[in-house]
C-alpha positions as CSV (number, residue, x, y, z in Angstrom):
1,M,43.3,-33.5,52.0
2,N,45.5,-36.5,51.3
3,Q,43.9,-39.8,50.3
4,L,44.6,-41.5,53.7
5,D,42.6,-38.8,55.5
6,A,39.9,-39.0,52.8
7,L,39.7,-42.7,53.1
8,K,39.1,-42.4,56.9
9,Q,35.9,-40.5,56.1
10,F,34.4,-43.7,54.6
11,T,36.3,-46.6,56.1
12,T,37.9,-47.6,59.4
13,V,41.7,-47.7,58.6
14,V,43.6,-50.5,60.2
15,A,47.4,-50.8,60.3
16,D,48.7,-54.2,59.2
17,T,52.0,-54.5,61.0
18,G,54.0,-55.9,63.9
19,D,56.3,-52.9,63.8
20,F,54.4,-50.7,66.1
21,R,56.9,-47.8,65.9
22,Q,55.3,-47.1,62.4
23,I,51.7,-46.9,63.7
24,A,51.6,-43.4,65.2
25,Q,52.3,-41.4,62.0
26,F,49.3,-42.9,60.3
27,Q,46.8,-42.6,63.2
28,P,44.8,-45.8,62.3
29,T,41.9,-46.9,64.4
30,D,42.8,-50.6,64.7
31,A,45.8,-52.8,63.9
32,T,46.3,-56.4,62.8
33,T,49.2,-58.8,63.2
34,N,50.0,-62.3,62.1
35,P,52.9,-64.8,62.8
36,S,54.9,-63.6,59.8
37,L,54.7,-59.9,60.9
38,I,55.7,-60.8,64.5
39,L,58.6,-63.0,63.3
40,K,59.8,-60.1,61.1
41,A,59.5,-57.7,64.1
42,V,61.4,-59.7,66.7
43,Q,64.3,-60.1,64.3
44,M,64.8,-56.3,64.4
45,P,67.1,-55.2,67.2
46,V,64.6,-52.6,68.5
47,Y,62.0,-55.4,69.3
48,R,64.4,-58.2,70.4
49,A,64.0,-57.1,74.0
50,L,60.3,-58.0,74.0
51,L,61.2,-61.6,73.1
52,D,64.1,-61.7,75.6
53,E,62.0,-60.3,78.4
54,T,59.1,-62.6,77.7
55,L,61.4,-65.7,78.0
56,A,63.2,-64.4,81.0
57,Q,60.0,-63.7,82.9
58,H,58.6,-67.2,82.2
59,P,61.7,-69.5,81.9
60,K,59.7,-72.7,82.8
61,A,56.7,-72.1,80.6
62,A,55.9,-74.3,77.7
63,Q,56.9,-73.0,74.2
64,D,53.4,-72.5,73.0
65,E,52.5,-70.5,76.1
66,N,55.5,-68.2,75.7
67,M,54.6,-67.7,72.1
68,D,51.1,-66.5,73.1
69,R,52.7,-64.3,75.8
70,L,54.9,-62.7,73.1
71,L,51.9,-62.1,70.8
72,V,50.0,-60.5,73.6
73,R,53.0,-58.3,74.5
74,F,53.1,-57.0,71.0
75,G,49.4,-56.5,71.1
76,C,49.5,-54.5,74.3
77,E,52.2,-52.2,72.9
78,I,50.0,-51.6,69.8
79,L,46.9,-51.0,71.9
80,S,48.8,-48.2,73.8
81,L,49.1,-46.4,70.5
82,L,45.6,-46.5,69.0
83,P,42.0,-46.2,70.2
84,G,40.6,-49.3,68.7
85,R,41.3,-53.0,68.5
86,V,44.2,-55.3,67.8
87,S,43.9,-58.7,66.1
88,T,46.0,-61.5,67.5
89,E,46.3,-64.8,65.7
90,V,45.9,-68.3,67.0
91,D,48.8,-70.6,65.9
92,A,48.1,-71.6,62.3
93,R,49.1,-75.2,63.0
94,L,45.8,-75.5,64.8
95,S,43.8,-74.5,61.8
96,F,42.0,-77.9,61.5
97,D,41.5,-78.5,65.2
98,T,38.5,-76.8,66.7
99,D,39.1,-77.8,70.3
100,A,42.8,-76.8,70.3
101,T,41.9,-73.5,68.7
102,L,39.4,-72.8,71.5
103,V,42.0,-73.5,74.1
104,R,44.5,-71.1,72.6
105,A,42.0,-68.4,71.9
106,R,40.8,-68.5,75.5
107,R,44.3,-68.4,76.8
108,I,45.2,-65.4,74.6
109,T,42.1,-63.6,75.9
110,Q,43.0,-64.4,79.5
111,L,46.6,-63.1,78.9
112,Y,45.2,-59.8,77.6
113,Q,42.8,-59.6,80.5
114,A,45.6,-60.1,83.0
115,Q,47.2,-56.9,81.5
116,G,44.0,-55.0,82.2
117,I,42.7,-55.0,78.6
118,D,39.0,-54.9,77.9
119,T,39.0,-57.8,75.5
120,Q,35.4,-57.5,74.4
121,K,36.1,-54.0,73.1
122,R,39.7,-54.1,72.1
123,V,40.8,-57.6,71.0
124,L,39.9,-59.8,68.1
125,I,41.1,-63.4,68.0
126,K,42.4,-64.1,64.5
127,I,41.6,-67.6,63.2
128,A,42.0,-69.2,59.7
129,A,38.6,-69.5,57.9
130,T,38.7,-73.3,57.7
131,W,35.5,-75.1,58.6
132,E,37.1,-76.1,62.0
133,G,38.2,-72.5,62.6
134,I,34.7,-71.1,61.8
135,Q,33.1,-73.5,64.2
136,A,35.6,-72.5,66.9
137,A,34.7,-68.8,66.2
138,Q,31.0,-69.5,66.6
139,V,31.7,-70.9,70.1
140,L,34.0,-68.0,71.1
141,E,31.5,-65.4,69.9
142,R,28.9,-67.0,72.2
143,E,31.4,-66.6,75.0
144,G,31.9,-63.0,74.3
145,I,35.3,-63.4,72.7
146,H,35.2,-61.6,69.3
147,T,37.0,-63.1,66.3
148,N,38.6,-62.1,63.0
149,L,38.4,-64.9,60.4
150,T,41.4,-64.6,58.2
151,L,42.8,-66.3,55.0
152,L,39.4,-65.8,53.4
153,F,39.3,-66.2,49.7
154,A,36.0,-67.8,48.8
155,F,32.4,-66.6,49.0
156,A,31.6,-69.9,50.8
157,Q,33.9,-68.9,53.6
158,A,32.1,-65.6,53.9
159,V,28.7,-67.3,54.0
160,A,29.8,-69.8,56.7
161,C,31.3,-66.9,58.8
162,A,28.0,-65.0,58.6
163,Q,26.1,-68.1,59.7
164,A,28.5,-68.5,62.7
165,G,28.0,-64.9,63.7
166,V,31.7,-63.9,63.7
167,K,32.6,-60.3,64.4
168,L,34.8,-59.7,61.4
169,I,36.2,-61.3,58.3
170,S,39.4,-60.5,56.4
171,P,39.0,-61.3,52.7
172,F,42.4,-61.2,51.0
173,V,42.5,-58.9,47.9
174,G,46.1,-59.1,46.9
175,R,46.5,-62.9,47.0
176,I,43.4,-63.4,44.9
177,Y,44.9,-60.9,42.4
178,D,48.2,-62.8,42.5
179,W,46.6,-66.1,41.7
180,H,44.6,-64.8,38.8
181,K,47.5,-62.9,37.4
182,K,49.7,-66.0,37.5
183,A,47.0,-68.3,36.1
184,T,46.3,-65.9,33.2
185,G,50.0,-65.6,32.3
186,A,51.1,-63.5,29.3
187,A,47.4,-62.7,28.5
188,W,47.1,-60.7,31.7
189,D,46.3,-57.0,31.0
190,E,47.2,-55.0,34.1
191,A,45.3,-51.9,33.1
192,E,42.2,-53.8,32.1
193,R,42.1,-55.7,35.4
194,A,42.8,-52.7,37.7
195,G,40.4,-51.0,40.1
196,V,36.9,-52.4,40.1
197,N,37.9,-55.0,37.5
198,D,40.6,-56.4,39.9
199,P,39.5,-60.0,40.9
200,G,40.4,-59.4,44.5
201,V,38.4,-56.2,44.6
202,Q,35.5,-57.9,43.0
203,S,35.5,-60.7,45.6
204,V,35.3,-58.2,48.5
205,R,32.6,-56.1,46.8
206,H,30.5,-59.2,46.3
207,I,30.8,-60.2,50.0
208,Y,30.2,-56.7,51.1
209,N,27.1,-56.4,49.0
210,Y,25.8,-59.8,50.1
211,Y,26.2,-58.9,53.8
212,K,24.5,-55.6,53.5
213,Q,21.6,-56.9,51.5
214,H,20.9,-59.6,54.0
215,G,21.5,-57.7,57.2
216,V,24.6,-59.6,58.2
217,T,26.3,-57.7,61.0
218,T,29.7,-59.3,60.5
219,E,32.2,-56.6,59.6
220,V,34.1,-56.8,56.3
221,M,37.8,-55.8,56.4
222,G,39.6,-56.0,53.1
223,A,43.2,-57.2,53.5
224,S,46.4,-58.1,51.7
225,F,46.8,-55.2,49.2
226,R,49.3,-55.0,46.4
227,N,48.7,-51.4,45.4
228,I,46.7,-48.3,46.4
229,G,44.4,-48.7,43.4
230,Q,42.9,-51.8,45.1
231,I,42.4,-49.8,48.3
232,T,40.8,-46.8,46.7
233,A,38.5,-49.2,44.7
234,L,37.2,-50.4,48.1
235,A,36.8,-47.1,49.8
236,G,33.6,-47.4,51.9
237,C,34.2,-50.9,53.0
238,D,33.7,-51.4,56.7
239,L,37.4,-51.6,57.4
240,L,40.6,-52.0,55.3
241,T,43.9,-53.3,56.9
242,I,46.8,-51.8,55.1
243,A,50.6,-52.2,55.4
244,P,52.7,-49.2,56.4
245,E,54.3,-48.9,52.9
246,L,50.8,-48.4,51.3
247,L,49.6,-46.2,54.1
248,A,52.5,-43.9,53.3
249,Q,51.6,-43.9,49.6
250,L,48.1,-42.9,50.4
251,Q,49.3,-40.2,52.7
252,A,51.4,-38.8,49.8
253,Q,48.5,-38.7,47.3
254,T,46.2,-35.8,47.1
255,A,43.9,-36.8,44.2
256,P,40.2,-36.7,45.1
257,L,38.8,-39.9,46.6
258,S,35.2,-40.8,46.9
259,S,33.4,-43.8,48.4
260,A,33.2,-46.8,46.1
261,L,31.0,-49.0,48.4
262,S,27.9,-48.0,50.3
263,L,24.6,-49.4,51.5
264,A,22.8,-47.9,48.5
265,Q,25.3,-49.4,46.1
266,A,25.0,-52.8,47.8
267,Q,21.3,-53.0,47.0
268,A,21.8,-52.4,43.2
269,Q,22.0,-56.1,42.2
270,P,20.0,-58.6,44.3
271,I,22.0,-61.6,45.6
272,E,20.2,-64.8,46.7
273,R,20.6,-65.8,50.3
274,V,22.8,-68.9,50.7
275,T,23.0,-71.4,53.6
276,L,25.8,-74.0,53.8
277,N,26.3,-77.1,55.9
278,E,29.7,-78.7,56.4
279,A,29.5,-80.9,53.3
280,Q,28.3,-78.0,51.1
281,F,31.0,-75.7,52.4
282,R,33.8,-78.2,51.7
283,F,32.4,-78.9,48.2
284,A,32.1,-75.2,47.4
285,L,35.7,-74.6,48.6
286,N,37.0,-77.5,46.6
287,E,35.3,-76.2,43.5
288,D,37.1,-72.9,43.8
289,A,40.6,-73.7,42.7
290,M,41.9,-70.2,43.6
291,A,40.5,-70.3,47.2
292,S,41.6,-73.9,47.8
293,D,45.2,-73.1,46.6
294,K,45.5,-69.8,48.5
295,L,44.0,-71.1,51.8
296,A,46.4,-74.1,51.8
297,E,49.3,-71.9,50.8
298,G,48.5,-69.3,53.4
299,I,48.2,-71.8,56.3
300,R,51.5,-73.4,55.2
301,A,53.3,-70.1,55.1
302,F,52.0,-69.0,58.6
303,C,53.0,-72.5,60.0
304,A,56.5,-72.1,58.6
305,D,56.9,-68.8,60.2
306,A,55.5,-70.1,63.5
307,R,58.2,-72.8,63.4
308,K,60.8,-70.2,62.8
309,L,59.5,-68.2,65.7
310,D,59.7,-71.4,67.8
311,A,63.3,-71.9,66.8
312,L,64.2,-68.3,67.6
313,M,62.7,-68.7,71.1
314,S,64.5,-72.0,71.7
315,A,67.8,-70.4,70.6
């Protein structure tokens, strides 16, 4: 058995790509997309037709509406290839606007429903885990629109998402690893900080253990991996969203793989229950230099790619 098949015994495997031609060979359950992945895909000749057709069918629609239509078009293509859910992201430029996020999330949901998609079972609306984004997610969940809170780097973000009752969170492993490696500089010891000692892995394990100890039903989906060692160290997590390149590496490996996370393991070290109001959330996030840096950086990067996608559509 290869490691990808072994991983599927413990964890729901999710493909992290907009290039849906690559999905079938790995047979994931779910898939995730983001503005950067969609931008990369539509610049490939094989996917350019999806952009051209979307614009041709709705020549008088506003730019933001056609962007949502394009995202849903990709999402529908992905859903035709797998049995589970797809995550579709709200424009990152709305990350600090609760009301505008609600408007776009509802519209994306309606566009999927117009294509005959059961959105409660098959769609997650992806929103940045800012305070404003988390409040929007709380409203959407009450409406039966399920959410995936992304760009999650801090324990405080995970706590706030649990309080809001969001369906799923995506804590970013690789970007946490990147920050600590850069901050440590020449003193960084790659071998010493691998596997369970990787700071990104440790962050996800802490969130997973906290959720399981306190009966939080929000699903934990590790994301943003740099190597398969980070993935195997989180085998047993609810879900892991993995880029095609790393899925291929797992498929090529036959070394034994066992579960690293479990309900029993989660109970080993008690973690005190935490409750955060807005002021406490913002202060905790501010105190976490890594999380503050990476959240801001991630939103900027997604906004930049959204603008590039706007320009491509205008052209």
